[in-house]
RODO-2510 file (C-alpha; in nm, 4 decimals, decimal comma):
residues 421
     n   res          X          Y          Z
     1     x    13,7790    10,1064    16,1715
     2     x    13,7212     9,8582    15,9036
     3     x    13,5934     9,5596    16,1032
     4     x    13,3069     9,7459    16,2745
     5     x    13,0609     9,7201    15,9863
     6     x    12,8649     9,3977    16,0538
     7     x    12,8353     9,4652    16,4226
     8     x    12,6854     9,8044    16,3516
     9     x    12,4282     9,6499    16,1150
    10     x    12,3228     9,3933    16,3809
    11     x    12,2950     9,6512    16,6614
    12     x    12,0958     9,8878    16,4461
    13     x    11,8627     9,6024    16,3383
    14     x    11,7859     9,5147    16,6948
    15     x    11,7258     9,8708    16,7982
    16     x    11,4988     9,9758    16,5088
    17     x    11,2803     9,6645    16,5274
    18     x    11,0435     9,8547    16,7535
    19     x    11,0122    10,1494    16,5149
    20     x    10,9716     9,9638    16,1853
    21     x    10,5938     9,9752    16,2108
    22     x    10,6192    10,3542    16,1732
    23     x    10,7615    10,2853    15,8263
    24     x    10,8001    10,5157    15,5310
    25     x    10,6041    10,5116    15,2120
    26     x    10,8040    10,3352    14,9445
    27     x    10,7977    10,6425    14,7225
    28     x    10,9385    10,8551    15,0067
    29     x    11,2256    10,6194    15,0936
    30     x    11,3331    10,4864    14,7580
    31     x    11,6342    10,7242    14,7202
    32     x    11,7480    10,7019    15,0787
    33     x    12,0539    10,5123    15,1984
    34     x    12,0000    10,2353    15,4577
    35     x    12,1139    10,4673    15,7354
    36     x    11,8910    10,7541    15,6144
    37     x    11,5927    10,5201    15,6110
    38     x    11,6674    10,4163    15,9678
    39     x    11,7057    10,7794    16,0729
    40     x    11,3710    10,8703    15,9100
    41     x    11,1927    10,5767    16,0683
    42     x    11,3211    10,6652    16,4181
    43     x    11,2305    11,0306    16,3788
    44     x    10,8851    10,9416    16,2572
    45     x    10,8365    10,7103    16,5516
    46     x    10,9506    10,9860    16,7925
    47     x    10,6919    11,2190    16,6525
    48     x    10,4185    10,9620    16,7305
    49     x    10,5601    10,8527    17,0669
    50     x    10,8203    11,1038    17,1868
    51     x    10,8810    10,9451    17,5255
    52     x    11,0340    10,6133    17,4041
    53     x    11,4010    10,5898    17,5081
    54     x    11,4537    10,2895    17,2825
    55     x    11,3639    10,4965    16,9783
    56     x    11,6264    10,7552    17,0783
    57     x    11,8750    10,4677    17,0944
    58     x    11,7706    10,3538    16,7473
    59     x    11,8137    10,7058    16,6178
    60     x    12,1579    10,7361    16,7741
    61     x    12,2719    10,4128    16,6075
    62     x    12,1273    10,5122    16,2774
    63     x    12,3169    10,8399    16,2928
    64     x    12,6362    10,6438    16,3753
    65     x    12,5717    10,4308    16,0721
    66     x    12,5295    10,7443    15,8607
    67     x    12,8677    10,8616    15,9899
    68     x    13,0193    10,5493    15,8376
    69     x    12,8333    10,5897    15,5111
    70     x    12,9503    10,9420    15,4659
    71     x    13,2596    10,9708    15,6883
    72     x    13,0981    11,2821    15,8330
    73     x    13,1770    11,2952    16,2035
    74     x    12,9056    11,5511    16,2678
    75     x    12,6663    11,2585    16,2776
    76     x    12,8395    11,1360    16,5925
    77     x    12,7553    11,4704    16,7610
    78     x    12,3898    11,4243    16,6633
    79     x    12,3986    11,0716    16,7930
    80     x    12,5292    11,1955    17,1281
    81     x    12,2347    11,4358    17,1429
    82     x    11,9916    11,1499    17,0818
    83     x    12,1557    10,9447    17,3546
    84     x    12,1148    11,2380    17,6003
    85     x    11,7456    11,2172    17,5375
    86     x    11,7484    10,8412    17,5941
    87     x    11,9324    10,8647    17,9236
    88     x    11,7099    11,1525    18,0270
    89     x    11,4180    10,9121    18,0106
    90     x    11,5921    10,5956    18,1343
    91     x    11,9304    10,6897    18,2926
    92     x    12,0793    10,3418    18,3146
    93     x    11,9334    10,1707    18,0089
    94     x    12,1581     9,8977    17,8739
    95     x    12,0949     9,9451    17,5043
    96     x    12,1797    10,3166    17,5371
    97     x    12,5071    10,2273    17,7059
    98     x    12,5859     9,9877    17,4245
    99     x    12,5316    10,2687    17,1763
   100     x    12,7539    10,4928    17,3879
   101     x    13,0286    10,2265    17,3717
   102     x    12,9945    10,2201    16,9988
   103     x    13,0362    10,5961    16,9727
   104     x    13,3517    10,5840    17,1831
   105     x    13,4929    10,3354    16,9269
   106     x    13,3793    10,5577    16,6409
   107     x    13,5622    10,8562    16,7900
   108     x    13,8773    10,6386    16,8441
   109     x    13,8555    10,6753    17,2214
   110     x    13,9820    10,3218    17,2569
   111     x    14,0896    10,3185    17,6164
   112     x    13,7590    10,4592    17,7319
   113     x    13,5744    10,2197    17,4988
   114     x    13,7578     9,9261    17,6523
   115     x    13,6604    10,0281    18,0053
   116     x    13,3001    10,0861    17,8968
   117     x    13,2934     9,7412    17,7308
   118     x    13,4283     9,5702    18,0365
   119     x    13,1546     9,7310    18,2462
   120     x    12,8886     9,6193    17,9955
   121     x    13,0354     9,2697    17,9887
   122     x    13,0102     9,2428    18,3656
   123     x    12,6490     9,3514    18,3419
   124     x    12,5611     9,1090    18,0594
   125     x    12,8322     8,8433    18,0187
   126     x    12,6432     8,6677    17,7339
   127     x    12,5966     8,9704    17,5071
   128     x    12,7626     8,8940    17,1746
   129     x    12,8091     9,2518    17,0602
   130     x    12,9659     9,3585    17,3927
   131     x    13,2347     9,1041    17,3188
   132     x    13,2616     9,2713    16,9820
   133     x    13,3318     9,6001    17,1549
   134     x    13,5991     9,4304    17,3688
   135     x    13,7551     9,2855    17,0567
   136     x    13,7503     9,6209    16,8685
   137     x    13,9037     9,8230    17,1519
   138     x    14,1690     9,5649    17,2316
   139     x    14,2683     9,5266    16,8682
   140     x    14,3012     9,9011    16,8215
   141     x    14,5141     9,9274    17,1387
   142     x    14,7340     9,6372    17,0274
   143     x    14,6126     9,3907    17,2900
   144     x    14,5800     9,1123    17,0360
   145     x    14,5534     8,8154    17,2715
   146     x    14,2610     8,9793    17,4524
   147     x    14,1069     9,0689    17,1180
   148     x    14,1334     8,7099    17,0029
   149     x    13,9675     8,5840    17,3187
   150     x    13,6817     8,8270    17,2784
   151     x    13,6293     8,7297    16,9108
   152     x    13,6248     8,3575    17,0065
   153     x    13,3586     8,4285    17,2717
   154     x    13,1409     8,5854    17,0024
   155     x    13,1640     8,2758    16,7855
   156     x    13,1156     8,0381    17,0778
   157     x    12,8090     8,2188    17,2074
   158     x    12,6439     8,2395    16,8647
   159     x    12,8210     8,0304    16,6005
   160     x    12,8216     8,1936    16,2556
   161     x    12,7061     8,5385    16,3763
   162     x    12,7896     8,8174    16,1278
   163     x    12,9743     9,0596    16,3602
   164     x    13,1821     8,7696    16,4968
   165     x    13,2749     8,6547    16,1483
   166     x    13,3943     8,9986    16,0332
   167     x    13,5976     9,0496    16,3450
   168     x    13,7552     8,7051    16,3115
   169     x    13,8440     8,8032    15,9533
   170     x    14,0157     9,1161    16,0691
   171     x    14,2281     8,9234    16,3198
   172     x    14,3157     8,6603    16,0636
   173     x    14,4506     8,9362    15,8369
   174     x    14,6562     9,0815    16,1205
   175     x    14,7916     8,7360    16,2021
   176     x    14,8950     8,6790    15,8405
   177     x    14,6186     8,4453    15,7205
   178     x    14,4878     8,6496    15,4310
   179     x    14,3209     8,3501    15,2649
   180     x    14,1328     8,2718    15,5878
   181     x    14,0298     8,6348    15,6183
   182     x    13,8927     8,6304    15,2643
   183     x    13,6983     8,3125    15,3310
   184     x    13,5316     8,4663    15,6324
   185     x    13,4534     8,7882    15,4522
   186     x    13,2922     8,5914    15,1740
   187     x    13,0793     8,4134    15,4374
   188     x    12,9809     8,7523    15,5785
   189     x    12,8819     8,8818    15,2351
   190     x    12,6660     8,5795    15,1705
   191     x    12,4954     8,6294    15,5092
   192     x    12,4181     8,9994    15,4504
   193     x    12,0774     9,0878    15,3158
   194     x    12,0765     9,2100    14,9543
   195     x    11,8811     9,5177    15,0712
   196     x    12,1715     9,6276    15,2928
   197     x    12,3587     9,7978    15,0122
   198     x    12,6150     9,9851    15,2162
   199     x    12,7009     9,6907    15,4311
   200     x    12,7492     9,4744    15,1262
   201     x    12,9609     9,7442    14,9667
   202     x    13,1672     9,7642    15,2851
   203     x    13,2316     9,3926    15,2899
   204     x    13,3262     9,3918    14,9204
   205     x    13,5688     9,6772    14,9882
   206     x    13,7319     9,4776    15,2645
   207     x    13,7635     9,1779    15,0394
   208     x    13,9251     9,4014    14,7766
   209     x    14,1664     9,5371    15,0375
   210     x    14,2718     9,1847    15,1121
   211     x    14,3265     9,1071    14,7437
   212     x    14,5267     9,4325    14,7125
   213     x    14,7631     9,3398    14,9971
   214     x    14,8712     9,0312    14,8079
   215     x    14,8986     9,1977    14,4659
   216     x    14,5844     9,0505    14,3108
   217     x    14,4952     9,3756    14,1369
   218     x    14,2409     9,2453    13,8835
   219     x    14,0239     9,0772    14,1484
   220     x    14,0568     9,3778    14,3799
   221     x    13,9381     9,6046    14,1061
   222     x    13,6408     9,3825    14,0178
   223     x    13,5284     9,3740    14,3796
   224     x    13,5624     9,7542    14,4082
   225     x    13,3670     9,8152    14,0961
   226     x    13,0933     9,5910    14,2347
   227     x    13,0973     9,7906    14,5640
   228     x    13,0674    10,1221    14,3800
   229     x    12,7780     9,9804    14,1724
   230     x    12,5963     9,8969    14,4927
   231     x    12,6818    10,2203    14,6739
   232     x    12,7967    10,4894    14,4279
   233     x    13,0802    10,7251    14,5321
   234     x    13,1506    10,5131    14,8378
   235     x    13,4539    10,6744    14,9973
   236     x    13,6126    10,3485    15,1212
   237     x    13,5873    10,1914    14,7770
   238     x    13,7176    10,4998    14,6016
   239     x    14,0257    10,5050    14,8208
   240     x    14,1017    10,1385    14,7592
   241     x    14,0456    10,1678    14,3862
   242     x    14,2920    10,4578    14,3847
   243     x    14,5464    10,2263    14,5471
   244     x    14,4853     9,9717    14,2758
   245     x    14,5556    10,2420    14,0180
   246     x    14,8814    10,3328    14,1986
   247     x    14,9891     9,9714    14,1933
   248     x    14,9076     9,9690    13,8196
   249     x    15,1152    10,2896    13,7787
   250     x    14,8084    10,4675    13,6497
   251     x    14,8892    10,7634    13,8758
   252     x    14,6745    11,0217    13,7049
   253     x    14,3636    10,8101    13,7481
   254     x    14,4616    10,7490    14,1163
   255     x    14,4703    11,1258    14,1691
   256     x    14,1194    11,1625    14,0283
   257     x    13,9902    10,8856    14,2586
   258     x    14,1597    11,0301    14,5651
   259     x    14,0117    11,3699    14,4743
   260     x    13,6672    11,2175    14,4638
   261     x    13,7225    11,0443    14,7959
   262     x    13,8429    11,3668    14,9593
   263     x    13,5396    11,5487    14,8235
   264     x    13,3199    11,2886    14,9856
   265     x    13,5242    11,2505    15,3080
   266     x    13,7402    11,5599    15,3744
   267     x    13,9707    11,4098    15,6347
   268     x    14,3378    11,4877    15,6758
   269     x    14,4545    11,1321    15,6073
   270     x    14,2677    11,1330    15,2780
   271     x    14,4365    11,4615    15,1843
   272     x    14,7753    11,3016    15,2589
   273     x    14,6991    11,0172    15,0141
   274     x    14,5962    11,2690    14,7504
   275     x    14,9220    11,4676    14,7998
   276     x    15,1263    11,1457    14,7590
   277     x    14,9414    11,0555    14,4412
   278     x    14,9976    11,3996    14,2948
   279     x    15,3683    11,3664    14,3681
   280     x    15,3810    11,0239    14,1995
   281     x    15,1968    11,1722    13,9013
   282     x    15,4643    11,4415    13,8680
   283     x    15,2358    11,7253    13,9621
   284     x    15,4830    11,8583    14,2133
   285     x    15,3447    12,2095    14,2707
   286     x    14,9972    12,0746    14,3395
   287     x    15,1471    11,8042    14,5666
   288     x    15,3407    12,0672    14,7631
   289     x    15,0174    12,2647    14,8158
   290     x    14,8250    11,9582    14,9324
   291     x    15,1007    11,8464    15,1655
   292     x    15,0987    12,1904    15,3262
   293     x    14,7224    12,1735    15,3642
   294     x    14,7551    11,8282    15,5122
   295     x    15,0152    11,9324    15,7693
   296     x    14,7993    12,2262    15,8826
   297     x    14,4872    12,0153    15,9063
   298     x    14,6581    11,7249    16,0738
   299     x    14,8248    11,9370    16,3397
   300     x    14,4845    12,0841    16,4354
   301     x    14,3609    11,7360    16,5279
   302     x    14,6867    11,5832    16,6503
   303     x    14,5948    11,5986    17,0162
   304     x    14,2561    11,4397    16,9565
   305     x    14,1972    11,0676    16,9725
   306     x    14,0499    11,0641    16,6168
   307     x    14,3596    11,1951    16,4426
   308     x    14,5833    11,1475    16,1418
   309     x    14,9029    11,1096    16,3451
   310     x    15,0380    10,8094    16,1572
   311     x    15,0154    10,9956    15,8291
   312     x    15,1718    11,3023    15,9956
   313     x    15,4616    11,0882    16,1154
   314     x    15,5341    10,9671    15,7643
   315     x    15,4889    11,3171    15,6205
   316     x    15,7562    11,4516    15,8529
   317     x    15,9822    11,1507    15,8064
   318     x    15,9604    11,0995    15,4289
   319     x    15,8511    11,4298    15,2710
   320     x    15,9171    11,7263    15,4976
   321     x    16,2461    11,5716    15,6262
   322     x    16,1769    11,6836    15,9841
   323     x    16,2870    11,3764    16,1849
   324     x    16,2528    11,5402    16,5259
   325     x    15,8911    11,6307    16,4551
   326     x    15,8219    11,2819    16,3257
   327     x    15,9508    11,1312    16,6502
   328     x    15,7604    11,3759    16,8662
   329     x    15,4295    11,2823    16,7068
   330     x    15,5188    10,9135    16,7061
   331     x    15,5888    10,9162    17,0822
   332     x    15,2582    11,0918    17,1392
   333     x    15,0676    10,8227    16,9504
   334     x    15,2711    10,5384    17,0926
   335     x    15,1706    10,6528    17,4391
   336     x    14,8070    10,5808    17,3414
   337     x    14,8233    10,2549    17,1524
   338     x    15,0588     9,9724    17,0462
   339     x    14,8792     9,8259    16,7421
   340     x    15,0994     9,7026    16,4568
   341     x    15,0496    10,0122    16,2428
   342     x    15,1415    10,2514    16,5226
   343     x    15,4444    10,0367    16,6043
   344     x    15,5530    10,0598    16,2379
   345     x    15,5133    10,4406    16,2329
   346     x    15,7016    10,4698    16,5631
   347     x    15,9807    10,2430    16,4363
   348     x    16,0140    10,4472    16,1184
   349     x    16,0341    10,7745    16,3218
   350     x    16,3107    10,6187    16,5345
   351     x    16,4915    10,5061    16,2165
   352     x    16,4991    10,8539    16,0591
   353     x    16,6408    10,9767    16,3883
   354     x    16,9179    10,7135    16,3677
   355     x    16,7837    10,5250    16,6705
   356     x    16,7864    10,1969    16,4785
   357     x    16,8334     9,9533    16,7615
   358     x    16,5114    10,0691    16,9258
   359     x    16,3455    10,0969    16,5827
   360     x    16,4274     9,7317    16,5126
   361     x    16,2746     9,6253    16,8468
   362     x    15,9519     9,8064    16,7673
   363     x    15,9140     9,6854    16,4081
   364     x    15,9913     9,3302    16,5029
   365     x    15,7243     9,3497    16,7725
   366     x    15,4810     9,4522    16,5020
   367     x    15,5886     9,1757    16,2626
   368     x    15,5701     8,9141    16,5428
   369     x    15,1880     8,9524    16,5301
   370     x    15,2085     8,7953    16,1858
   371     x    15,0996     9,0875    15,9688
   372     x    15,2016     9,0686    15,6037
   373     x    15,2302     9,4244    15,4844
   374     x    15,4588     9,5518    15,2039
   375     x    15,5234     9,8865    15,3650
   376     x    15,6116     9,7387    15,7058
   377     x    15,8420     9,4810    15,5467
   378     x    16,0131     9,7638    15,3530
   379     x    16,0612     9,9636    15,6746
   380     x    16,1986     9,6517    15,8507
   381     x    16,4431     9,6023    15,5624
   382     x    16,5732     9,9578    15,5747
   383     x    16,6135     9,9419    15,9504
   384     x    16,8077     9,6153    15,9218
   385     x    17,0235     9,7699    15,6528
   386     x    17,1034    10,0652    15,8757
   387     x    17,2211     9,8145    16,1382
   388     x    17,4416     9,6442    15,8791
   389     x    17,2358     9,3262    15,8890
   390     x    17,2328     9,2664    15,5154
   391     x    17,0769     8,9185    15,5453
   392     x    16,7740     9,0421    15,7358
   393     x    16,7512     9,3498    15,5109
   394     x    16,7388     9,1414    15,1961
   395     x    16,4856     8,8989    15,3443
   396     x    16,2420     9,1721    15,4513
   397     x    16,2798     9,3661    15,1270
   398     x    16,2107     9,0470    14,9252
   399     x    15,9020     8,9770    15,1382
   400     x    15,7755     9,3244    15,0480
   401     x    15,8465     9,2785    14,6779
   402     x    15,6835     8,9379    14,6705
   403     x    15,3568     9,0856    14,7916
   404     x    15,3593     9,3041    14,4739
   405     x    15,1342     9,5553    14,6537
   406     x    15,1252     9,9220    14,7265
   407     x    15,4535     9,9772    14,9127
   408     x    15,6425     9,7101    14,7261
   409     x    15,7957     9,9516    14,4763
   410     x    16,0156    10,1119    14,7362
   411     x    16,1468     9,7731    14,8433
   412     x    16,2111     9,6853    14,4788
   413     x    16,4227     9,9988    14,4302
   414     x    16,6071     9,9365    14,7561
   415     x    16,7019     9,5856    14,6362
   416     x    16,8334     9,7434    14,3173
   417     x    17,0408     9,9820    14,5277
   418     x    16,8349    10,2835    14,4368
   419     x    16,6227    10,3116    14,7513
   420     x    16,6061    10,6438    14,9300
   421     x    16,5743    10,6534    15,3095
***
C-alpha cells in the first residue's frame, strides 16, 4: 500500500530510539539498508538486555520495514514472532498493539485492521499514527469519507507531520487533485532525512507515479532514475519505470525492467505485468507461459487477504476469455472491499458477462470519488458503448486519451473504431 511509507518511518523511529545507544560500528553497517540497520540495532540490544518488550517491538517494526524494502512477506512472519515475545513480557503494551495493527495492514487484513485501529483510538484518542491506521484501513475498504476524517485529524493534531502529509497526498490523488498530491509529496520529500534512503526513494517513486498518471513521462522517468540511484534495484521504482517504457512504446525495455522487478519481488501481480509486457513486445510464446504461471500462482493465493485478485479478474476477462471465472473472482473481492480499483475490476467483470447496467452503476460509483485513471475511463467508455450511450462513451474515452498514460492506448483505438472488448 503505497501511502504507508512515511508512517512506518515515524513509528520505527519512535520505537528504536531506546536501542540506538547499542549502535553498530560504522564499518559494520555501511552496506546495510535502513531497515537492516534497525534490525541489527534491535537484535544487538536484545543480546544485552533480552527482557525489554520495547526492543522486541522495535525489531518487529524494523522487520516490517524490511518487508517493504524487499517485498518479501516472510519478514512479516518474523515480525509476528518478535511481537509474541513482546506480549509475553507485557501482554497489553500499547506500542506492541500498534505494531500489530501495522502488520494487519501489511497483510491486507483491512477489516481486522480497522477494528484494531478503532480499539487503539479509544485507548489513545490523540495518537497521530493510530489515525493513520484508521485512514489506511478505511481507504483500502473504500470508506473514503471516514478516511478523509482520519487524515484531517492527523494534520489537526500535529500540523505538517510526515505520515499525515503522505496520506493526505494519497487521498488527493483519489479525489482527482493530482497537482495537490504532488505538492504534498514534495513537502514530504523535503521533510525526510537524507539518510533515509529507502523512504526518499519511496516518495520519489510515488511522485513519479503521479507524473505517469497524467502522461508526464520525462519527469516521471527522471524521478524514478533518482529513486534507483538512492536505492538500487528498488522494486517499486523498477515497476513504474517499466510503465514509463510501455507508454513510450519501448516494450522490450519494459520487459527487462519487469523481469528485474519480478526477480526482486516474485509476486503474482508482478508476474502478470511481465506477461502483459511480453505480449506487447510480440513475444507471444513467452507471454503465454508467464500468463499460465500467473494464473496458477494467483489462484493459490486467491482466498487470502493479500492476493492478486484484481489482476486475476483482468486476466480472465481480457486474456483467457473466461468471463464466468472473472465474475466469480470479482464477486469474491467485492465482498471484502469497495475501493475504486476493486469497483473498476468488478464493473469490468460484469461488462464481459453482458451485465452492463450493473457494471455502469459500479464504475460510476468509482468515478464519483474523483479518481482520474486512464484504464478506469476506458472501461467506463466501453460499458457506456455497450449500453448504446455514445455520448458518454465518447466522453469517457476522450478523458482516457487526454491523460496520455498507461491505459490510454486502448481508449485511443476504441475512438478510432478498432478497440477490442
